[in-house]
Rosetta silent file (secondary structure, phi, psi, omega in degrees, C-alpha in Angstrom):
SEQUENCE: MGSEVTANIFVNAFNALGRDTEMARRGAAGYDTLAGWRASQTTQVALAGGAAMAVPGAHLAALTADVGFLLHKMSICAWGIGFKLGASVDAEDDLAVILGLWAGALEPDALSVSSVGAGASAGWIVFNAAYPTYGAAVMAKALTAGAGAGVSTVGAKIAGKKGGKALAKLSKPFIQKIAQKVAVKFSAILGSKAVTGVVPLIGALAGAGVNAYFLQKFADAAETYYREKVARGG
SCORE:     score description
SCORE:     0.000 S_00000001
   1 L     0.000  132.803 -179.795  115.087   90.295   65.480 S_00000001
   2 L   -82.070 -159.171 -176.557  112.367   88.865   63.265 S_00000001
   3 L   -97.525   21.965  179.670  110.184   85.847   63.884 S_00000001
   4 L  -125.080  131.882  173.451  112.767   83.327   62.676 S_00000001
   5 L  -105.512  119.682  178.863  115.493   81.625   64.663 S_00000001
   6 L   -82.574  165.249  177.935  118.199   80.200   62.439 S_00000001
   7 H   -59.163  -39.827 -179.384  120.198   77.110   63.314 S_00000001
   8 H   -65.194  -39.451  178.106  123.267   79.290   63.906 S_00000001
   9 H   -61.994  -43.073  179.570  121.367   81.557   66.286 S_00000001
  10 H   -64.084  -46.148 -179.127  120.239   78.541   68.262 S_00000001
  11 H   -58.298  -43.098  178.865  123.731   77.003   68.380 S_00000001
  12 H   -63.664  -39.793  179.274  125.155   80.298   69.640 S_00000001
  13 H   -65.715  -41.197  178.256  122.426   80.540   72.269 S_00000001
  14 H   -62.851  -44.775 -178.230  123.086   76.985   73.433 S_00000001
  15 H   -66.470  -26.814 -178.692  126.823   77.594   73.672 S_00000001
  16 H   -83.957  -11.542 -177.819  126.225   80.788   75.665 S_00000001
  17 L   -62.526  135.060  171.892  124.048   79.068   78.261 S_00000001
  18 L   -72.755  129.571 -179.297  125.492   78.933   81.739 S_00000001
  19 L   -88.875   61.623 -172.919  125.761   75.277   82.751 S_00000001
  20 L   -93.231   76.700  178.712  124.668   76.036   86.307 S_00000001
  21 H   -69.719  -23.596  178.955  123.336   72.696   87.493 S_00000001
  22 H   -64.668  -37.052  176.012  123.970   73.775   91.077 S_00000001
  23 H   -61.008  -42.058  178.605  121.278   76.442   90.682 S_00000001
  24 H   -66.057  -41.660  179.907  118.887   73.739   89.512 S_00000001
  25 H   -61.409  -46.992  179.931  119.840   71.435   92.382 S_00000001
  26 H   -64.459  -42.549 -178.676  119.273   74.134   95.001 S_00000001
  27 H   -64.313  -47.109 -178.097  116.030   75.244   93.411 S_00000001
  28 H   -65.422  -31.177 -179.150  114.557   71.769   93.071 S_00000001
  29 H   -64.105  -20.248 -179.767  115.523   70.921   96.658 S_00000001
  30 L   -80.851    0.589 -178.805  113.050   73.564   97.821 S_00000001
  31 L  -121.014  136.443 -177.404  110.090   71.579   96.491 S_00000001
  32 L   -72.751  -29.710 -175.039  108.694   68.428   98.005 S_00000001
  33 L  -126.505  158.265  174.389  107.433   67.003   94.730 S_00000001
  34 H   -63.448  -39.946  179.521  108.444   66.874   91.102 S_00000001
  35 H   -61.786  -39.048  178.782  105.066   68.334   90.154 S_00000001
  36 H   -64.599  -41.362  177.448  105.667   71.299   92.462 S_00000001
  37 H   -62.406  -47.104  179.929  109.061   71.978   90.868 S_00000001
  38 H   -61.623  -41.698 -179.085  107.639   71.828   87.363 S_00000001
  39 H   -63.828  -38.106 -179.152  104.733   74.116   88.297 S_00000001
  40 H   -65.050  -40.828 -179.620  107.094   76.722   89.757 S_00000001
  41 H   -70.661  -36.484  177.054  109.191   76.868   86.584 S_00000001
  42 H   -63.480  -42.807  179.406  106.104   77.037   84.387 S_00000001
  43 H   -62.143  -40.868 -178.843  104.762   79.964   86.408 S_00000001
  44 H   -63.681  -44.954 -178.756  108.045   81.864   86.082 S_00000001
  45 H   -72.712  -29.713  177.250  108.224   81.581   82.290 S_00000001
  46 H   -65.851  -44.750  178.319  104.532   82.379   81.967 S_00000001
  47 H   -62.937  -41.231  178.879  104.947   85.598   83.944 S_00000001
  48 H   -65.213  -41.438  179.605  108.015   86.525   81.889 S_00000001
  49 H   -65.293  -39.149  177.650  106.204   85.812   78.637 S_00000001
  50 H   -66.597  -41.606  179.859  103.235   87.904   79.669 S_00000001
  51 H   -64.963  -38.340 -179.078  105.442   90.815   80.746 S_00000001
  52 H   -65.858  -24.602 -176.483  107.380   90.729   77.473 S_00000001
  53 L  -105.488    9.833 -171.508  104.126   91.067   75.528 S_00000001
  54 L   -69.968  -28.734 -176.345  102.447   93.606   77.788 S_00000001
  55 L  -112.627  104.898  179.540  103.119   96.653   75.613 S_00000001
  56 L   -57.273  137.758 -178.617  101.909   96.295   72.001 S_00000001
  57 L    93.571  -40.736  178.640  104.499   97.539   69.532 S_00000001
  58 L   -88.203   -7.972 -173.646  107.315   97.302   72.055 S_00000001
  59 H   -66.940  -28.807 -178.061  106.955   93.535   72.313 S_00000001
  60 H   -63.227  -37.991  179.914  109.188   92.841   69.313 S_00000001
  61 H   -68.885  -24.732 -177.324  112.188   94.359   71.075 S_00000001
  62 H   -88.197  -10.349 -173.451  111.508   92.182   74.119 S_00000001
  63 H   -64.659  -40.090 -178.380  111.268   88.901   72.232 S_00000001
  64 H   -60.210  -48.308  179.469  115.001   88.175   72.117 S_00000001
  65 H   -64.127  -38.227 -179.252  115.383   88.537   75.870 S_00000001
  66 H   -64.087  -44.347  179.738  112.209   86.539   76.444 S_00000001
  67 H   -68.312  -37.588  176.127  113.385   83.597   74.336 S_00000001
  68 H   -61.223  -42.703  177.978  116.817   83.704   75.992 S_00000001
  69 H   -65.216  -39.792  179.308  115.163   83.559   79.402 S_00000001
  70 H   -62.450  -44.343  179.171  112.923   80.724   78.237 S_00000001
  71 H   -62.473  -40.699  177.749  115.903   78.667   77.037 S_00000001
  72 H   -61.550  -46.756 -177.836  117.653   79.295   80.362 S_00000001
  73 H   -70.075  -31.058  174.982  114.609   78.211   82.377 S_00000001
  74 H   -60.173  -42.360 -179.909  114.116   75.158   80.190 S_00000001
  75 H   -67.823  -44.933 -179.917  117.610   74.020   81.127 S_00000001
  76 H   -61.693  -44.536 -179.948  117.156   74.759   84.840 S_00000001
  77 H   -61.573  -45.530 -178.088  113.787   72.993   84.890 S_00000001
  78 H   -61.868  -49.160 -179.788  115.177   69.946   83.085 S_00000001
  79 H   -62.628  -38.172  177.548  118.198   69.557   85.374 S_00000001
  80 H   -61.281  -37.991  176.431  115.954   70.038   88.405 S_00000001
  81 H   -61.010  -42.775  177.379  113.783   67.171   87.167 S_00000001
  82 H   -58.353  -45.894  179.338  116.896   65.022   87.005 S_00000001
  83 H   -63.786  -42.307 -179.640  117.786   65.849   90.593 S_00000001
  84 H   -63.180  -30.427 -179.291  114.228   65.206   91.795 S_00000001
  85 L   -87.985   -2.675  178.082  114.303   61.774   90.139 S_00000001
  86 L    80.029   22.216  179.338  117.654   60.911   91.706 S_00000001
  87 L   -86.729  157.919  167.482  119.597   60.844   88.437 S_00000001
  88 L   -77.451  134.321 -174.508  123.190   61.899   87.959 S_00000001
  89 L  -107.838  115.490  176.995  123.012   65.210   86.096 S_00000001
  90 L  -109.791  100.597 -163.483  125.546   65.845   83.329 S_00000001
  91 H   -45.717  -67.751 -171.210  124.719   69.384   82.311 S_00000001
  92 H   -71.213  -41.340 -179.661  125.611   69.765   78.654 S_00000001
  93 H   -63.062  -47.622 -179.100  125.185   66.130   77.632 S_00000001
  94 H   -62.270  -46.719 -176.244  121.765   65.807   79.237 S_00000001
  95 H   -62.556  -39.183  179.888  120.479   69.099   77.876 S_00000001
  96 H   -61.445  -44.799 -179.481  121.552   68.281   74.328 S_00000001
  97 H   -68.110  -41.251  179.705  119.661   64.978   74.316 S_00000001
  98 H   -62.912  -40.245  175.761  116.562   66.490   75.932 S_00000001
  99 H   -60.391  -40.527  178.357  116.520   69.223   73.288 S_00000001
 100 H   -62.686  -42.684  177.560  116.687   66.521   70.628 S_00000001
 101 H   -63.790  -46.046 -177.566  113.726   64.669   72.138 S_00000001
 102 H   -62.206  -39.571 -176.767  111.697   67.854   72.531 S_00000001
 103 H   -82.651   -6.368 -177.571  112.310   68.980   68.953 S_00000001
 104 L    80.869   10.617  177.521  111.483   65.573   67.492 S_00000001
 105 L   -80.924  -16.722  176.254  115.053   65.143   66.224 S_00000001
 106 L  -127.367  137.821  171.757  115.377   62.050   68.437 S_00000001
 107 L   -89.120  152.024 -179.971  112.838   59.290   68.965 S_00000001
 108 H   -55.010  -28.208 -179.648  112.454   57.869   72.496 S_00000001
 109 H   -69.564  -11.246  175.058  113.931   54.558   71.346 S_00000001
 110 H   -66.804  -16.437 -179.590  117.241   56.389   70.867 S_00000001
 111 H   -78.120   -5.421 -179.346  117.518   56.235   74.660 S_00000001
 112 L   -80.572   86.595  175.004  118.076   52.473   74.465 S_00000001
 113 L  -121.228  153.271 -176.759  121.790   52.248   75.124 S_00000001
 114 E   -83.449  142.731  177.023  123.624   49.550   77.011 S_00000001
 115 L  -100.878   10.774  177.802  125.110   50.195   80.440 S_00000001
 116 L  -123.644  156.807 -173.746  127.508   47.269   80.186 S_00000001
 117 L   -89.253   -0.121 -177.357  130.646   46.894   78.144 S_00000001
 118 L  -131.668  151.663  174.006  130.003   43.444   76.693 S_00000001
 119 L    82.951    6.279  178.819  127.345   41.792   74.592 S_00000001
 120 L   -74.348  138.944 -179.026  126.073   44.890   72.828 S_00000001
 121 L   -78.971  163.921  179.918  124.750   44.210   69.359 S_00000001
 122 L   -58.375  137.689  179.513  126.028   45.951   66.225 S_00000001
 123 L    89.972   -9.942  177.370  124.782   49.504   65.959 S_00000001
 124 L   -93.475  150.039  176.182  124.287   49.905   69.719 S_00000001
 125 L   -88.978  135.668  173.245  126.369   52.248   71.818 S_00000001
 126 E   -94.134  124.046 -179.722  128.230   50.772   74.728 S_00000001
 127 L   -83.132   89.524 -173.954  128.007   53.025   77.772 S_00000001
 128 L  -142.768 -153.106 -177.481  131.601   52.571   78.932 S_00000001
 129 L   -63.859  -28.156 -179.857  134.916   54.400   79.185 S_00000001
 130 L   -71.641  -36.500  178.766  134.631   55.614   75.595 S_00000001
 131 L  -124.706   84.053 -165.705  131.235   57.239   76.258 S_00000001
 132 L   -71.105  -17.916  177.906  131.397   57.947   79.988 S_00000001
 133 L  -116.494  156.778  178.679  127.960   59.478   80.461 S_00000001
 134 H   -60.937  -42.937  178.811  124.556   58.191   79.496 S_00000001
 135 H   -60.723  -40.583  178.669  123.881   61.361   77.488 S_00000001
 136 H   -63.995  -37.909  179.127  127.136   60.942   75.563 S_00000001
 137 H   -65.273  -41.901  178.374  126.198   57.363   74.724 S_00000001
 138 H   -64.041  -43.669  179.406  122.798   58.452   73.399 S_00000001
 139 H   -63.019  -41.398  179.842  124.381   61.218   71.329 S_00000001
 140 H   -63.056  -38.332  176.779  126.953   58.847   69.908 S_00000001
 141 H   -62.172  -44.065 -179.429  124.187   56.466   68.884 S_00000001
 142 H   -67.460  -39.882 -177.767  122.332   59.278   67.134 S_00000001
 143 H   -70.279  -26.042 -177.138  125.431   60.631   65.415 S_00000001
 144 L  -106.788   11.128 -179.999  126.419   57.251   64.060 S_00000001
 145 L   -57.157  130.673  178.848  122.931   56.053   63.085 S_00000001
 146 L    83.418    2.999 -178.648  123.065   54.238   59.779 S_00000001
 147 L   -75.775  -20.411  174.856  126.832   53.897   59.874 S_00000001
 148 L    94.651  -50.036 -177.113  126.527   50.128   59.862 S_00000001
 149 L   -79.390  154.117  175.289  129.383   49.197   62.196 S_00000001
 150 L   -65.144  133.518 -174.956  128.896   48.627   65.895 S_00000001
 151 H   -74.849  -18.474  176.712  129.630   51.853   67.696 S_00000001
 152 H   -60.125  -35.934  178.195  131.317   50.015   70.540 S_00000001
 153 H   -66.524  -43.413  177.046  134.194   49.381   68.121 S_00000001
 154 H   -59.714  -45.145 -179.806  134.334   53.052   67.202 S_00000001
 155 H   -61.124  -40.278  179.595  134.340   53.957   70.866 S_00000001
 156 H   -63.954  -39.668  179.487  137.176   51.584   71.597 S_00000001
 157 H   -65.011  -43.133 -179.566  139.277   53.092   68.810 S_00000001
 158 H   -64.866  -45.095 -179.979  138.646   56.634   70.058 S_00000001
 159 H   -61.351  -37.369  178.446  139.405   55.665   73.637 S_00000001
 160 H   -63.284  -39.987  179.109  142.590   53.983   72.439 S_00000001
 161 H   -65.368  -25.980  179.698  143.721   57.132   70.688 S_00000001
 162 L   -93.601   14.032  179.828  143.225   58.969   73.961 S_00000001
 163 L    71.040   28.014  178.272  145.355   56.444   75.835 S_00000001
 164 L    84.133   -1.386  179.528  142.308   54.760   77.310 S_00000001
 165 L   -77.285  159.283 -177.278  141.002   57.954   78.860 S_00000001
 166 L   -62.518  141.767  177.440  137.332   58.809   78.679 S_00000001
 167 L   -65.973  143.365  179.981  136.099   60.389   75.480 S_00000001
 168 L   -78.781 -164.586 -171.254  135.322   64.093   75.747 S_00000001
 169 L   -63.722  143.876  170.831  132.095   65.877   74.862 S_00000001
 170 L  -110.659    0.222 -171.835  129.879   64.951   71.942 S_00000001
 171 H   -58.533  -43.757 -173.696  127.457   67.784   72.636 S_00000001
 172 H   -65.504  -49.114  176.455  128.693   70.238   70.021 S_00000001
 173 H   -63.837  -32.900  178.886  128.504   67.948   66.957 S_00000001
 174 H   -67.458  -43.339  178.630  125.176   66.625   68.216 S_00000001
 175 H   -61.538  -38.836  176.051  123.762   70.125   68.646 S_00000001
 176 H   -60.242  -37.771 -178.184  124.856   70.943   65.096 S_00000001
 177 H   -66.435  -40.622 -174.383  122.967   67.864   63.907 S_00000001
 178 H   -97.832   -2.295 -169.974  119.678   68.769   65.612 S_00000001
 179 H   -55.540  -41.494 -174.923  119.984   72.570   65.409 S_00000001
 180 H   -63.924  -42.197 -179.804  117.627   73.080   62.473 S_00000001
 181 H   -67.988  -38.612  177.789  114.726   71.228   64.090 S_00000001
 182 H   -67.156  -39.124  179.009  115.205   73.009   67.401 S_00000001
 183 H   -61.188  -37.634  177.744  115.424   76.345   65.585 S_00000001
 184 H   -61.702  -39.856  178.294  112.066   75.647   63.932 S_00000001
 185 H   -59.716  -48.189 -178.609  110.543   75.157   67.390 S_00000001
 186 H   -69.647  -31.381  175.495  111.835   78.499   68.605 S_00000001
 187 H   -62.944  -35.570  177.709  110.759   80.195   65.395 S_00000001
 188 H   -63.901  -38.592  177.018  107.232   79.004   66.128 S_00000001
 189 H   -60.951  -52.036 -176.587  107.413   80.708   69.526 S_00000001
 190 H   -64.487  -40.978 -178.532  108.580   83.984   68.033 S_00000001
 191 H   -60.995  -45.558 -179.326  106.164   83.859   65.115 S_00000001
 192 H   -66.286  -37.086 -179.361  103.101   83.403   67.314 S_00000001
 193 H   -73.062  -36.599 -179.818  104.214   86.143   69.705 S_00000001
 194 H   -61.682  -34.959 -178.586  105.066   88.599   66.943 S_00000001
 195 H   -78.637  -50.110 -174.271  101.516   88.313   65.622 S_00000001
 196 H   -76.874  -18.831 -176.527   99.523   88.282   68.860 S_00000001
 197 L   -67.718  -13.472  179.844  101.664   90.900   70.599 S_00000001
 198 L   -80.710   -8.192 -177.548  100.040   93.734   68.690 S_00000001
 199 L  -104.047  119.343 -179.392   96.746   93.129   70.518 S_00000001
 200 L   -56.546  144.384  179.647   96.476   94.607   74.033 S_00000001
 201 L    66.222  -53.355  179.425   95.867   92.068   76.825 S_00000001
 202 H   -60.199  -39.881  178.958   95.422   89.191   74.377 S_00000001
 203 H   -60.958  -43.097 -179.870   99.097   89.491   73.472 S_00000001
 204 H   -65.626  -41.867  178.916  100.149   89.241   77.124 S_00000001
 205 H   -65.135  -40.637  178.853   97.908   86.236   77.726 S_00000001
 206 H   -65.761  -41.112  179.395   99.221   84.558   74.591 S_00000001
 207 H   -60.771  -42.281  178.284  102.818   85.255   75.584 S_00000001
 208 H   -65.403  -44.100 -177.291  102.250   83.648   78.970 S_00000001
 209 H   -66.239  -40.821 -179.928  100.437   80.677   77.464 S_00000001
 210 H   -64.440  -45.403  179.006  103.034   79.991   74.766 S_00000001
 211 H   -61.164  -44.764 -179.256  105.901   80.050   77.253 S_00000001
 212 H   -62.690  -42.062 -179.495  104.052   77.766   79.657 S_00000001
 213 H   -62.520  -46.721 -177.795  103.183   75.314   76.886 S_00000001
 214 H   -67.082  -38.693  178.969  106.736   75.081   75.585 S_00000001
 215 H   -66.104  -40.694  179.577  108.242   74.652   79.048 S_00000001
 216 H   -62.424  -42.342  178.697  105.759   71.908   79.912 S_00000001
 217 H   -65.361  -37.529  177.621  106.559   69.999   76.727 S_00000001
 218 H   -67.315  -39.977  178.168  110.271   70.370   77.412 S_00000001
 219 H   -63.657  -35.993  176.148  109.762   69.161   80.981 S_00000001
 220 H   -61.233  -43.854  178.701  107.937   66.106   79.590 S_00000001
 221 H   -63.635  -40.612  179.705  110.968   65.330   77.413 S_00000001
 222 H   -64.304  -41.065 -179.512  113.295   65.820   80.390 S_00000001
 223 H   -66.012  -41.274  175.928  111.236   63.503   82.552 S_00000001
 224 H   -58.426  -46.920 -178.520  111.245   60.813   79.850 S_00000001
 225 H   -62.372  -50.986 -174.131  115.012   61.136   79.517 S_00000001
 226 H   -71.060  -32.259  176.054  115.862   61.081   83.211 S_00000001
 227 H   -64.188  -40.642  177.623  113.497   58.222   84.039 S_00000001
 228 H   -68.040  -38.771  179.462  115.219   56.146   81.362 S_00000001
 229 H   -61.908  -45.123  178.597  118.613   57.279   82.608 S_00000001
 230 H   -63.149  -41.596 -179.989  117.805   56.176   86.172 S_00000001
 231 H   -61.674  -28.505 -178.786  116.470   52.855   84.892 S_00000001
 232 L   -97.922   13.143  173.581  119.806   52.262   83.140 S_00000001
 233 L    84.996   14.951 -177.920  121.835   53.082   86.204 S_00000001
 234 L   -97.013    0.000    0.000  122.758   56.653   85.241 S_00000001
């Protein structure tokens, strides 16, 4: 694998992720503070990143596994943050939105969705039976940005077609939308490691530092998301 992650590679990696929120719940419960949970996850990815880069020349073969582990730990860390903050955790929906925030494909104001079914202005998503989770409502807002019509109307039509039942996942079309920007982020990880990994010791330190930096930034995005979710009753 070279130093580039394509959008398709990222989408496949996302789809292959185990949605094990129970692992995150159990893990986070073992820490008294949110800061302690975040520090533990950062340490784990740092150690993995350093180990993957420990042998110059062999590091390229280890990069795929290292990035896969990093993506897995990013998800576990994010869901754990949700549990620590007392939010309801919707695995795939939450992770998709957090990835969008982290990659810069979503601005924080995209999190402004209504938690009531009436009085929403045109262009806002109504967090109701059509979009049953907060993450789904945010994704629907992002997917329909610039469409002009109020998305509450769209949601009502979709819900009607389903006999009034809750709308299913929006994660897959949303991930397709943001995939290129997220792929660029992961390409940056691989590119920096591919270069520094040829230098003994420095490569290992760089691998640890890059993993820790990316996890911390992802945890920041997760904390922003879940704090807003809790504030909106999610």
